[in-house]
C-alpha positions in Angstrom: 24.4 -17.6 -15.2 21.9 -15.1 -13.2 19.5 -12.5 -14.6 19.1 -9.4 -12.2 16.5 -7.0 -13.2 16.3 -3.5 -11.4 12.6 -3.0 -10.9 12.1 0.2 -9.3 12.0 2.0 -5.6 10.4 1.6 -2.8 10.4 3.1 1.1 9.4 1.8 4.2 5.8 3.6 4.2 5.1 2.8 0.3 1.6 0.8 0.9 -0.3 1.7 -2.6 -2.4 -0.2 -4.8 -2.0 -3.8 -5.2 1.8 -3.0 -2.7 2.7 -5.9 -0.2 4.6 -4.9 2.7 7.7 -5.9 4.1 8.7 -7.2 7.3 12.3 -5.9 8.6 13.6 -7.9 11.7 14.0 -5.4 14.4 17.8 -6.4 14.6 18.2 -5.8 10.7 16.3 -2.6 11.6 18.4 -1.2 14.3 22.1 -2.1 12.3 20.5 -0.2 9.3 19.1 2.7 11.5 15.9 2.2 9.9 13.5 4.5 12.7 10.0 4.4 11.6 9.4 7.2 13.6 11.4 9.8 12.9 13.1 8.5 9.0 11.7 6.9 5.8 13.9 4.4 4.4 14.4 4.1 0.7 14.8 0.8 -1.1 15.7 -0.2 -5.1 14.0 -3.3 -6.0 15.6 -6.3 -7.7 14.9 -9.2 -8.9 17.2 -12.1 -9.4 16.7 -15.3 -11.3 19.2 -17.8 -10.8 19.0 -21.9 -11.1 15.3 -22.5 -11.1 15.4 -20.0 -7.9 13.4 -16.5 -7.9 14.7 -13.6 -5.5 13.6 -10.3 -4.3 16.3 -8.1 -3.5 15.9 -5.1 -1.6 18.9 -2.8 -1.6 18.9 -0.1 0.9 20.0 3.4 -0.5 19.2 6.1 1.8 17.0 7.8 4.6 15.2 10.9 4.3 13.5 13.2 7.7 9.9 12.4 7.6 8.1 16.1 7.1 5.4 17.1 9.9 2.6 18.6 8.7 0.9 21.1 11.4 -2.5 21.3 11.5 
């Protein structure tokens, strides 16, 4: 039996206090259409404790266009 718990949401640019930066392999980024130059990619975060294993699960949920700030 597993104990999967929703822990929150993040995006590919979220590096606030005590955050850990997640590196996504290039082929996975391409497969999911993650383009850091023009888009933010959002993820739901879960923890999964099963059979003495601890897992952090990031579920890709959506993209949003980055807004450019004009000076």
